[in-house]
N, C-alpha and C positions, 0 to 999 in steps of 0.2 A: 317869948310869945306875947302877942298883944291882945288886949281886950277890945280893941276897936273892931266894930262890925262894919263890913263894907256891903253896900247895897247895889243892886243892879241899876242900870240906867232908866228902867221903866218906873215912872212916878207912881203908878198904881201898886207895883210890887213893893216899892219903898214905903208907901203909906201903910200897907198891910203889915209889913215887917215892923214898923214902928208901933202899930197897935198891939201886935203880939209881944214885942219887947217890953212894953209898958204894962203888960198883963191886962189889957182892955179887951179881951176876947168877947165878953158879953156885949160891949158897945159895938164891936165890929160885927157880931152876929145880928144885932138889931139893924145896923145899916144895910147889911146884905139882904135881910128879910124884907126891909122896906123897898129896896131896889127890885127884888123879885116881884113883890106886890105891884109895883109900878109897871114892870114889864108885862106881867100877866093882864093888868088892866088895859094897857095900850093894845095888846094883842086881841083881847076880847072886844074892845071898841072897834078895832080894825075889821075883825071878822063880822061884827054886827052890821057895819056899814057897807061891806062888800056884797054885791048882789050875787046870788048863786045861780049858775046856769046849768 
């Protein structure tokens, strides 16, 4: 049995797997929260500039 871990071809999945393998879950959480904050900010700005009919 090998200790080699094989990752999927998706680079995002690979990056997440490496964070978890290195026990950097807190850092990964911070990155994901920042990404969600950016997404909500962008949506908020888009809704504010869109005229309501």
